[in-house]
PARO-155626 format. One record per residue: residue in three letters; residue number from 1; x, y, z of N, C-alpha, C in turn. Coordinates in steps of 0.2 Angstrom, whole numbers, plus 5000, padded with zeros to 4 digits. Example, Ala and Ser with C-alpha at 12.3 -4.5 7.8 and 13.67 -1.06 7.14 Angstrom:
BEGIN
resn->ALA	resi->1	n.east->5066	n.north->4972	n.up->5039	ca.east->5062	ca.north->4978	ca.up->5039	c.east->5066	c.north->4984	c.up->5039
resn->SER	resi->2	n.east->5064	n.north->4989	n.up->5035	ca.east->5068	ca.north->4995	ca.up->5036	c.east->5064	c.north->5000	c.up->5039
//
This chain:
BEGIN
resn->MET	resi->1	n.east->5122	n.north->5213	n.up->6445	ca.east->5128	ca.north->5209	ca.up->6446	c.east->5128	c.north->5208	c.up->6453
resn->THR	resi->2	n.east->5131	n.north->5202	n.up->6455	ca.east->5132	ca.north->5199	ca.up->6462	c.east->5138	c.north->5203	c.up->6465
resn->ALA	resi->3	n.east->5138	n.north->5204	n.up->6471	ca.east->5144	ca.north->5206	ca.up->6474	c.east->5149	c.north->5201	c.up->6473
resn->GLN	resi->4	n.east->5156	n.north->5204	n.up->6472	ca.east->5161	ca.north->5199	ca.up->6470	c.east->5166	c.north->5198	c.up->6475
resn->VAL	resi->5	n.east->5169	n.north->5192	n.up->6475	ca.east->5174	ca.north->5191	ca.up->6480	c.east->5180	c.north->5195	c.up->6478
resn->SER	resi->6	n.east->5184	n.north->5198	n.up->6482	ca.east->5189	ca.north->5202	ca.up->6481	c.east->5196	c.north->5199	c.up->6480
resn->ASP	resi->7	n.east->5200	n.north->5202	n.up->6477	ca.east->5207	ca.north->5201	ca.up->6477	c.east->5210	c.north->5203	c.up->6484
resn->ILE	resi->8	n.east->5216	n.north->5200	n.up->6486	ca.east->5219	ca.north->5202	ca.up->6492	c.east->5226	c.north->5205	c.up->6491
resn->LEU	resi->9	n.east->5227	n.north->5210	n.up->6495	ca.east->5233	ca.north->5214	ca.up->6495	c.east->5237	c.north->5213	c.up->6502
resn->ILE	resi->10	n.east->5243	n.north->5211	n.up->6502	ca.east->5247	ca.north->5212	ca.up->6508	c.east->5251	c.north->5218	c.up->6508
resn->TYR	resi->11	n.east->5249	n.north->5223	n.up->6513	ca.east->5252	ca.north->5229	ca.up->6513	c.east->5253	c.north->5232	c.up->6520
resn->GLU	resi->12	n.east->5259	n.north->5234	n.up->6521	ca.east->5261	ca.north->5236	ca.up->6528	c.east->5259	c.north->5231	c.up->6533
resn->ASN	resi->13	n.east->5261	n.north->5225	n.up->6532	ca.east->5260	ca.north->5219	ca.up->6536	c.east->5253	c.north->5217	c.up->6538
resn->GLU	resi->14	n.east->5248	n.north->5220	n.up->6533	ca.east->5241	ca.north->5218	ca.up->6534	c.east->5238	c.north->5216	c.up->6528
resn->ARG	resi->15	n.east->5233	n.north->5212	n.up->6529	ca.east->5229	ca.north->5209	ca.up->6523	c.east->5223	c.north->5213	c.up->6522
resn->HIS	resi->16	n.east->5223	n.north->5215	n.up->6516	ca.east->5217	ca.north->5220	ca.up->6514	c.east->5213	c.north->5217	c.up->6508
resn->HIS	resi->17	n.east->5207	n.north->5218	n.up->6508	ca.east->5202	ca.north->5216	ca.up->6502	c.east->5202	c.north->5222	c.up->6497
resn->LEU	resi->18	n.east->5202	n.north->5221	n.up->6491	ca.east->5202	ca.north->5226	ca.up->6486	c.east->5196	c.north->5227	c.up->6483
resn->GLN	resi->19	n.east->5194	n.north->5233	n.up->6481	ca.east->5188	ca.north->5235	ca.up->6477	c.east->5190	c.north->5237	c.up->6470
resn->CYS	resi->20	n.east->5195	n.north->5233	n.up->6467	ca.east->5197	ca.north->5233	ca.up->6460	c.east->5200	c.north->5227	c.up->6458
resn->GLU	resi->21	n.east->5202	n.north->5227	n.up->6452	ca.east->5205	ca.north->5221	ca.up->6449	c.east->5212	c.north->5222	c.up->6445
resn->PRO	resi->22	n.east->5217	n.north->5223	n.up->6448	ca.east->5224	ca.north->5225	ca.up->6445	c.east->5226	c.north->5221	c.up->6439
resn->LEU	resi->23	n.east->5223	n.north->5215	n.up->6439	ca.east->5226	ca.north->5210	ca.up->6434	c.east->5222	c.north->5211	c.up->6427
resn->GLU	resi->24	n.east->5216	n.north->5214	n.up->6427	ca.east->5212	ca.north->5214	ca.up->6422	c.east->5215	c.north->5217	c.up->6415
resn->SER	resi->25	n.east->5219	n.north->5223	n.up->6416	ca.east->5222	ca.north->5225	ca.up->6410	c.east->5227	c.north->5221	c.up->6407
resn->TYR	resi->26	n.east->5230	n.north->5217	n.up->6411	ca.east->5235	ca.north->5212	ca.up->6408	c.east->5231	c.north->5206	c.up->6405
resn->LEU	resi->27	n.east->5226	n.north->5204	n.up->6408	ca.east->5222	ca.north->5198	ca.up->6405	c.east->5219	c.north->5200	c.up->6398
resn->LYS	resi->28	n.east->5217	n.north->5207	n.up->6397	ca.east->5214	ca.north->5209	ca.up->6391	c.east->5219	c.north->5209	c.up->6386
resn->GLU	resi->29	n.east->5225	n.north->5210	n.up->6387	ca.east->5231	ca.north->5210	ca.up->6382	c.east->5234	c.north->5203	c.up->6381
resn->THR	resi->30	n.east->5232	n.north->5198	n.up->6385	ca.east->5235	ca.north->5192	ca.up->6385	c.east->5230	c.north->5186	c.up->6382
resn->GLU	resi->31	n.east->5233	n.north->5182	n.up->6377	ca.east->5229	ca.north->5177	ca.up->6375	c.east->5230	c.north->5171	c.up->6378
resn->LEU	resi->32	n.east->5226	n.north->5169	n.up->6383	ca.east->5227	ca.north->5162	ca.up->6386	c.east->5225	c.north->5156	c.up->6382
resn->PRO	resi->33	n.east->5228	n.north->5151	n.up->6383	ca.east->5226	ca.north->5145	ca.up->6379	c.east->5219	c.north->5143	c.up->6380
resn->HIS	resi->34	n.east->5216	n.north->5144	n.up->6386	ca.east->5209	ca.north->5142	ca.up->6388	c.east->5206	c.north->5148	c.up->6392
resn->LYS	resi->35	n.east->5200	n.north->5149	n.up->6391	ca.east->5196	ca.north->5154	ca.up->6395	c.east->5196	c.north->5152	c.up->6402
resn->LEU	resi->36	n.east->5196	n.north->5157	n.up->6406	ca.east->5194	ca.north->5156	ca.up->6413	c.east->5187	c.north->5154	c.up->6414
resn->VAL	resi->37	n.east->5186	n.north->5150	n.up->6419	ca.east->5179	ca.north->5148	ca.up->6420	c.east->5177	c.north->5150	c.up->6427
resn->PRO	resi->38	n.east->5171	n.north->5154	n.up->6428	ca.east->5169	ca.north->5156	ca.up->6434	c.east->5166	c.north->5150	c.up->6438
resn->THR	resi->39	n.east->5168	n.north->5149	n.up->6444	ca.east->5165	ca.north->5144	ca.up->6448	c.east->5159	c.north->5145	c.up->6452
resn->ASN	resi->40	n.east->5157	n.north->5152	n.up->6452	ca.east->5151	ca.north->5154	ca.up->6455	c.east->5150	c.north->5161	c.up->6453
resn->SER	resi->41	n.east->5144	n.north->5163	n.up->6455	ca.east->5142	ca.north->5170	ca.up->6453	c.east->5146	c.north->5176	c.up->6457
resn->ALA	resi->42	n.east->5149	n.north->5174	n.up->6462	ca.east->5153	ca.north->5179	ca.up->6466	c.east->5160	c.north->5180	c.up->6464
resn->CYS	resi->43	n.east->5161	n.north->5176	n.up->6458	ca.east->5168	ca.north->5177	ca.up->6455	c.east->5168	c.north->5176	c.up->6448
resn->TRP	resi->44	n.east->5164	n.north->5181	n.up->6444	ca.east->5163	ca.north->5181	ca.up->6437	c.east->5170	c.north->5181	c.up->6433
resn->ARG	resi->45	n.east->5175	n.north->5184	n.up->6436	ca.east->5181	ca.north->5185	ca.up->6433	c.east->5185	c.north->5178	c.up->6432
resn->GLY	resi->46	n.east->5183	n.north->5173	n.up->6436	ca.east->5186	ca.north->5167	ca.up->6436	c.east->5192	c.north->5165	c.up->6440
resn->TYR	resi->47	n.east->5195	n.north->5170	n.up->6444	ca.east->5201	ca.north->5169	ca.up->6447	c.east->5201	c.north->5174	c.up->6454
resn->ILE	resi->48	n.east->5206	n.north->5172	n.up->6458	ca.east->5207	ca.north->5176	ca.up->6464	c.east->5214	c.north->5177	c.up->6464
resn->ALA	resi->49	n.east->5217	n.north->5183	n.up->6465	ca.east->5224	ca.north->5185	ca.up->6465	c.east->5226	c.north->5188	c.up->6472
resn->THR	resi->50	n.east->5232	n.north->5186	n.up->6474	ca.east->5234	ca.north->5189	ca.up->6480	c.east->5241	c.north->5193	c.up->6478
resn->TRP	resi->51	n.east->5241	n.north->5199	n.up->6480	ca.east->5246	ca.north->5204	ca.up->6479	c.east->5250	c.north->5206	c.up->6485
resn->ALA	resi->52	n.east->5256	n.north->5209	n.up->6484	ca.east->5260	ca.north->5212	ca.up->6489	c.east->5264	c.north->5218	c.up->6486
resn->ILE	resi->53	n.east->5265	n.north->5223	n.up->6491	ca.east->5269	ca.north->5228	ca.up->6489	c.east->5275	c.north->5228	c.up->6493
resn->ASP	resi->54	n.east->5281	n.north->5228	n.up->6489	ca.east->5287	ca.north->5228	ca.up->6492	c.east->5291	c.north->5234	c.up->6489
resn->ASN	resi->55	n.east->5294	n.north->5238	n.up->6494	ca.east->5298	ca.north->5244	ca.up->6491	c.east->5295	c.north->5248	c.up->6486
resn->LYS	resi->56	n.east->5288	n.north->5249	n.up->6487	ca.east->5284	ca.north->5253	ca.up->6483	c.east->5282	c.north->5249	c.up->6476
resn->LYS	resi->57	n.east->5284	n.north->5243	n.up->6475	ca.east->5283	ca.north->5239	ca.up->6469	c.east->5277	c.north->5234	c.up->6470
resn->LEU	resi->58	n.east->5272	n.north->5233	n.up->6466	ca.east->5267	ca.north->5229	ca.up->6466	c.east->5269	c.north->5222	c.up->6463
resn->PHE	resi->59	n.east->5268	n.north->5217	n.up->6467	ca.east->5269	ca.north->5210	ca.up->6465	c.east->5263	c.north->5206	c.up->6465
resn->LEU	resi->60	n.east->5262	n.north->5202	n.up->6460	ca.east->5257	ca.north->5196	ca.up->6460	c.east->5260	c.north->5190	c.up->6463
resn->ILE	resi->61	n.east->5258	n.north->5188	n.up->6469	ca.east->5261	ca.north->5183	ca.up->6473	c.east->5258	c.north->5176	c.up->6473
resn->LYS	resi->62	n.east->5251	n.north->5176	n.up->6471	ca.east->5247	ca.north->5170	ca.up->6471	c.east->5241	c.north->5171	c.up->6466
resn->TRP	resi->63	n.east->5240	n.north->5166	n.up->6463	ca.east->5234	ca.north->5167	ca.up->6458	c.east->5231	c.north->5160	c.up->6457
resn->GLU	resi->64	n.east->5224	n.north->5160	n.up->6458	ca.east->5221	ca.north->5153	ca.up->6457	c.east->5215	c.north->5154	c.up->6453
resn->ALA	resi->65	n.east->5214	n.north->5150	n.up->6448	ca.east->5209	ca.north->5150	ca.up->6443	c.east->5207	c.north->5143	c.up->6441
resn->HIS	resi->66	n.east->5201	n.north->5143	n.up->6437	ca.east->5199	ca.north->5137	ca.up->6434	c.east->5198	c.north->5138	c.up->6426
resn->ILE	resi->67	n.east->5200	n.north->5132	n.up->6423	ca.east->5199	ca.north->5132	ca.up->6416	c.east->5195	c.north->5126	c.up->6414
resn->LEU	resi->68	n.east->5193	n.north->5125	n.up->6407	ca.east->5190	ca.north->5119	ca.up->6405	c.east->5184	c.north->5117	c.up->6409
resn->ASP	resi->69	n.east->5185	n.north->5110	n.up->6411	ca.east->5179	ca.north->5108	ca.up->6416	c.east->5182	c.north->5109	c.up->6423
resn->TYR	resi->70	n.east->5183	n.north->5115	n.up->6425	ca.east->5185	ca.north->5117	ca.up->6432	c.east->5191	c.north->5114	c.up->6434
resn->VAL	resi->71	n.east->5196	n.north->5113	n.up->6429	ca.east->5203	ca.north->5111	ca.up->6431	c.east->5206	c.north->5118	c.up->6434
resn->LYS	resi->72	n.east->5209	n.north->5116	n.up->6440	ca.east->5212	ca.north->5122	ca.up->6444	c.east->5219	c.north->5123	c.up->6441
resn->VAL	resi->73	n.east->5221	n.north->5130	n.up->6440	ca.east->5227	ca.north->5132	ca.up->6438	c.east->5230	c.north->5137	c.up->6443
resn->ASP	resi->74	n.east->5236	n.north->5138	n.up->6443	ca.east->5239	ca.north->5143	ca.up->6447	c.east->5244	c.north->5148	c.up->6443
resn->ILE	resi->75	n.east->5248	n.north->5152	n.up->6447	ca.east->5252	ca.north->5157	ca.up->6444	c.east->5256	c.north->5155	c.up->6438
resn->ASP	resi->76	n.east->5258	n.north->5149	n.up->6438	ca.east->5262	ca.north->5146	ca.up->6433	c.east->5258	c.north->5146	c.up->6426
resn->TYR	resi->77	n.east->5252	n.north->5146	n.up->6426	ca.east->5248	ca.north->5146	ca.up->6420	c.east->5248	c.north->5152	c.up->6416
resn->LEU	resi->78	n.east->5248	n.north->5158	n.up->6420	ca.east->5249	ca.north->5164	ca.up->6418	c.east->5256	c.north->5166	c.up->6416
resn->PHE	resi->79	n.east->5261	n.north->5165	n.up->6421	ca.east->5268	ca.north->5166	ca.up->6420	c.east->5272	c.north->5160	c.up->6421
resn->PRO	resi->80	n.east->5273	n.north->5156	n.up->6416	ca.east->5277	ca.north->5150	ca.up->6417	c.east->5284	c.north->5151	c.up->6420
resn->GLY	resi->81	n.east->5285	n.north->5147	n.up->6425	ca.east->5291	ca.north->5147	ca.up->6428	c.east->5292	c.north->5152	c.up->6434
resn->GLU	resi->82	n.east->5287	n.north->5157	n.up->6434	ca.east->5288	ca.north->5162	ca.up->6439	c.east->5284	c.north->5161	c.up->6446
resn->GLU	resi->83	n.east->5287	n.north->5163	n.up->6451	ca.east->5284	ca.north->5162	ca.up->6458	c.east->5280	c.north->5168	c.up->6460
resn->PHE	resi->84	n.east->5284	n.north->5174	n.up->6459	ca.east->5281	ca.north->5181	ca.up->6460	c.east->5282	c.north->5185	c.up->6454
resn->VAL	resi->85	n.east->5278	n.north->5189	n.up->6452	ca.east->5278	ca.north->5193	ca.up->6446	c.east->5277	c.north->5200	c.up->6448
resn->PHE	resi->86	n.east->5282	n.north->5204	n.up->6446	ca.east->5282	ca.north->5212	ca.up->6446	c.east->5276	c.north->5214	c.up->6441
resn->ALA	resi->87	n.east->5271	n.north->5218	n.up->6444	ca.east->5266	ca.north->5220	ca.up->6440	c.east->5267	c.north->5226	c.up->6436
resn->LYS	resi->88	n.east->5272	n.north->5226	n.up->6431	ca.east->5274	ca.north->5232	ca.up->6427	c.east->5269	c.north->5234	c.up->6423
resn->TRP	resi->89	n.east->5264	n.north->5230	n.up->6421	ca.east->5258	ca.north->5232	ca.up->6417	c.east->5253	c.north->5236	c.up->6420
resn->PHE	resi->90	n.east->5253	n.north->5237	n.up->6427	ca.east->5248	ca.north->5240	ca.up->6430	c.east->5249	c.north->5247	c.up->6431
resn->THR	resi->91	n.east->5245	n.north->5251	n.up->6428	ca.east->5245	ca.north->5259	ca.up->6429	c.east->5238	c.north->5260	c.up->6431
resn->GLY	resi->92	n.east->5237	n.north->5263	n.up->6437	ca.east->5230	ca.north->5264	ca.up->6439	c.east->5230	c.north->5265	c.up->6447
resn->LYS	resi->93	n.east->5223	n.north->5264	n.up->6449	ca.east->5222	ca.north->5265	ca.up->6457	c.east->5220	c.north->5258	c.up->6460
resn->ILE	resi->94	n.east->5223	n.north->5257	n.up->6465	ca.east->5220	ca.north->5251	ca.up->6470	c.east->5216	c.north->5254	c.up->6475
resn->LYS	resi->95	n.east->5210	n.north->5252	n.up->6476	ca.east->5206	ca.north->5254	ca.up->6481	c.east->5205	c.north->5249	c.up->6487
resn->ILE	resi->96	n.east->5207	n.north->5251	n.up->6493	ca.east->5206	ca.north->5247	ca.up->6499	c.east->5201	c.north->5250	c.up->6503
resn->PRO	resi->97	n.east->5195	n.north->5246	n.up->6505	ca.east->5190	ca.north->5249	ca.up->6509	c.east->5193	c.north->5249	c.up->6516
resn->MET	resi->98	n.east->5191	n.north->5254	n.up->6520	ca.east->5193	ca.north->5254	ca.up->6527	c.east->5187	c.north->5255	c.up->6532
resn->GLY	resi->99	n.east->5187	n.north->5253	n.up->6538	ca.east->5182	ca.north->5254	ca.up->6543	c.east->5176	c.north->5249	c.up->6541
resn->GLU	resi->100	n.east->5170	n.north->5251	n.up->6544	ca.east->5164	ca.north->5247	ca.up->6543	c.east->5161	c.north->5249	c.up->6537
resn->CYS	resi->101	n.east->5157	n.north->5244	n.up->6534	ca.east->5153	ca.north->5245	ca.up->6528	c.east->5147	c.north->5249	c.up->6530
resn->VAL	resi->102	n.east->5146	n.north->5255	n.up->6527	ca.east->5140	ca.north->5259	ca.up->6529	c.east->5134	c.north->5259	c.up->6524
resn->LYS	resi->103	n.east->5136	n.north->5256	n.up->6518	ca.east->5130	ca.north->5254	ca.up->6513	c.east->5132	c.north->5248	c.up->6509
resn->TYR	resi->104	n.east->5129	n.north->5243	n.up->6510	ca.east->5130	ca.north->5237	ca.up->6506	c.east->5126	c.north->5237	c.up->6500
resn->VAL	resi->105	n.east->5130	n.north->5236	n.up->6494	ca.east->5127	ca.north->5236	ca.up->6488	c.east->5129	c.north->5229	c.up->6485
resn->HIS	resi->106	n.east->5123	n.north->5225	n.up->6483	ca.east->5124	ca.north->5218	ca.up->6481	c.east->5126	c.north->5218	c.up->6473
resn->GLY	resi->107	n.east->5132	n.north->5221	n.up->6472	ca.east->5134	ca.north->5222	ca.up->6465	c.east->5141	c.north->5224	c.up->6464
resn->GLY	resi->108	n.east->5145	n.north->5220	n.up->6461	ca.east->5152	ca.north->5222	ca.up->6460	c.east->5156	c.north->5224	c.up->6466
resn->TYR	resi->109	n.east->5159	n.north->5230	n.up->6466	ca.east->5163	ca.north->5233	ca.up->6472	c.east->5160	c.north->5239	c.up->6474
resn->LEU	resi->110	n.east->5153	n.north->5240	n.up->6474	ca.east->5150	ca.north->5246	ca.up->6475	c.east->5148	c.north->5248	c.up->6482
resn->SER	resi->111	n.east->5149	n.north->5243	n.up->6487	ca.east->5148	ca.north->5244	ca.up->6494	c.east->5152	c.north->5250	c.up->6496
resn->VAL	resi->112	n.east->5149	n.north->5254	n.up->6501	ca.east->5153	ca.north->5260	ca.up->6503	c.east->5155	c.north->5259	c.up->6510
resn->TYR	resi->113	n.east->5161	n.north->5261	n.up->6512	ca.east->5164	ca.north->5260	ca.up->6518	c.east->5166	c.north->5267	c.up->6521
resn->GLU	resi->114	n.east->5167	n.north->5267	n.up->6528	ca.east->5169	ca.north->5273	ca.up->6532	c.east->5175	c.north->5276	c.up->6528
resn->GLY	resi->115	n.east->5179	n.north->5273	n.up->6526	ca.east->5185	ca.north->5276	ca.up->6523	c.east->5188	c.north->5272	c.up->6517
resn->GLN	resi->116	n.east->5193	n.north->5274	n.up->6514	ca.east->5196	ca.north->5271	ca.up->6508	c.east->5203	c.north->5273	c.up->6508
resn->LYS	resi->117	n.east->5207	n.north->5268	n.up->6507	ca.east->5214	ca.north->5270	ca.up->6505	c.east->5215	c.north->5269	c.up->6497
resn->ILE	resi->118	n.east->5218	n.north->5274	n.up->6494	ca.east->5219	ca.north->5274	ca.up->6487	c.east->5226	c.north->5274	c.up->6485
resn->LEU	resi->119	n.east->5229	n.north->5269	n.up->6482	ca.east->5236	ca.north->5268	ca.up->6480	c.east->5236	c.north->5269	c.up->6473
resn->THR	resi->120	n.east->5240	n.north->5274	n.up->6471	ca.east->5241	ca.north->5275	ca.up->6463	c.east->5247	c.north->5272	c.up->6461
resn->PHE	resi->121	n.east->5247	n.north->5269	n.up->6455	ca.east->5253	ca.north->5265	ca.up->6452	c.east->5254	c.north->5268	c.up->6445
resn->GLU	resi->122	n.east->5260	n.north->5268	n.up->6444	ca.east->5262	ca.north->5269	ca.up->6437	c.east->5268	c.north->5264	c.up->6435
resn->ASN	resi->123	n.east->5266	n.north->5259	n.up->6430	ca.east->5270	ca.north->5254	ca.up->6428	c.east->5272	c.north->5250	c.up->6434
resn->GLY	resi->124	n.east->5267	n.north->5248	n.up->6439	ca.east->5269	ca.north->5244	ca.up->6444	c.east->5272	c.north->5247	c.up->6450
resn->ILE	resi->125	n.east->5274	n.north->5253	n.up->6450	ca.east->5277	ca.north->5257	ca.up->6455	c.east->5272	c.north->5262	c.up->6458
resn->MET	resi->126	n.east->5271	n.north->5261	n.up->6465	ca.east->5267	ca.north->5266	ca.up->6469	c.east->5270	c.north->5273	c.up->6469
resn->ILE	resi->127	n.east->5266	n.north->5278	n.up->6466	ca.east->5268	ca.north->5285	ca.up->6466	c.east->5264	c.north->5289	c.up->6471
resn->ASP	resi->128	n.east->5258	n.north->5286	n.up->6474	ca.east->5254	ca.north->5291	ca.up->6478	c.east->5250	c.north->5286	c.up->6483
resn->GLU	resi->129	n.east->5249	n.north->5289	n.up->6488	ca.east->5244	ca.north->5285	ca.up->6493	c.east->5240	c.north->5290	c.up->6497
resn->VAL	resi->130	n.east->5234	n.north->5290	n.up->6497	ca.east->5229	ca.north->5294	ca.up->6500	c.east->5224	c.north->5290	c.up->6504
resn->THR	resi->131	n.east->5222	n.north->5293	n.up->6510	ca.east->5217	ca.north->5290	ca.up->6514	c.east->5212	c.north->5295	c.up->6515
resn->LYS	resi->132	n.east->5206	n.north->5293	n.up->6513	ca.east->5200	ca.north->5297	ca.up->6514	c.east->5195	c.north->5294	c.up->6519
resn->TRP	resi->133	n.east->5192	n.north->5298	n.up->6523	ca.east->5187	ca.north->5295	ca.up->6528	c.east->5181	c.north->5300	c.up->6527
resn->LEU	resi->134	n.east->5175	n.north->5296	n.up->6527	ca.east->5168	ca.north->5300	ca.up->6526	c.east->5167	c.north->5303	c.up->6533
resn->SER	resi->135	n.east->5164	n.north->5309	n.up->6532	ca.east->5162	ca.north->5313	ca.up->6539	c.east->5155	c.north->5309	c.up->6541
resn->GLN	resi->136	n.east->5153	n.north->5310	n.up->6547	ca.east->5147	ca.north->5307	ca.up->6550	c.east->5141	c.north->5310	c.up->6546
resn->GLU	resi->137	n.east->5141	n.north->5316	n.up->6544	ca.east->5136	ca.north->5318	ca.up->6540	c.east->5135	c.north->5315	c.up->6533
resn->GLU	resi->138	n.east->5141	n.north->5313	n.up->6530	ca.east->5141	ca.north->5309	ca.up->6523	c.east->5138	c.north->5302	c.up->6525
resn->ILE	resi->139	n.east->5140	n.north->5299	n.up->6530	ca.east->5138	ca.north->5292	ca.up->6532	c.east->5131	c.north->5292	c.up->6532
resn->VAL	resi->140	n.east->5128	n.north->5297	n.up->6536	ca.east->5121	ca.north->5297	ca.up->6537	c.east->5117	c.north->5298	c.up->6531
resn->LYS	resi->141	n.east->5119	n.north->5303	n.up->6527	ca.east->5116	ca.north->5304	ca.up->6520	c.east->5116	c.north->5298	c.up->6516
resn->ILE	resi->142	n.east->5122	n.north->5294	n.up->6516	ca.east->5123	ca.north->5288	ca.up->6512	c.east->5118	c.north->5283	c.up->6514
resn->GLN	resi->143	n.east->5117	n.north->5282	n.up->6521	ca.east->5113	ca.north->5277	ca.up->6524	c.east->5105	c.north->5279	c.up->6523
resn->GLU	resi->144	n.east->5104	n.north->5285	n.up->6522	ca.east->5097	ca.north->5287	ca.up->6522	c.east->5094	c.north->5286	c.up->6514
resn->VAL	resi->145	n.east->5099	n.north->5286	n.up->6510	ca.east->5096	ca.north->5285	ca.up->6503	c.east->5094	c.north->5278	c.up->6502
resn->ASN	resi->146	n.east->5088	n.north->5277	n.up->6499	ca.east->5085	ca.north->5271	ca.up->6498	c.east->5084	c.north->5266	c.up->6504
resn->LYS	resi->147	n.east->5084	n.north->5269	n.up->6510	ca.east->5084	ca.north->5266	ca.up->6516	c.east->5078	c.north->5261	c.up->6517
resn->ASP	resi->148	n.east->5072	n.north->5262	n.up->6513	ca.east->5066	ca.north->5258	ca.up->6513	c.east->5067	c.north->5252	c.up->6509
resn->LEU	resi->149	n.east->5072	n.north->5252	n.up->6505	ca.east->5072	ca.north->5246	ca.up->6500	c.east->5075	c.north->5240	c.up->6504
resn->PRO	resi->150	n.east->5073	n.north->5234	n.up->6502	ca.east->5075	ca.north->5228	ca.up->6505	c.east->5082	c.north->5225	c.up->6504
resn->PHE	resi->151	n.east->5086	n.north->5229	n.up->6501	ca.east->5093	ca.north->5227	ca.up->6500	c.east->5098	c.north->5232	c.up->6503
//
């Protein structure tokens, strides 16, 4: 699988790229009038979402996708009449890579970074936040694995 373009999260006045897709559980339960169409191999899910956290609540604030013969649709296609949507369906973890990429993997969200912020949500409300950093020894070990491969 090709590395995928990430969703965006606005959190603590900063823009972050995610290593997860908080909208997937909602889309699996929702029957859309038309299937989403990937516009390239870097976005097989067919959309890009922008999220924001306000007062520990997760909101979908922007959504762009394509349907049919690459007709562009926005958040109104998923949530008619809504400008921002509280993500009450989302229970899980949002992973935010931090620091430098120490091991690039050309597939999904498998690249490894120096650190990672993990935000845990229950019904759209953040209940935990943990930041983890790799030690220098862990970074060296990760970089040495398969170091002779061309990717």
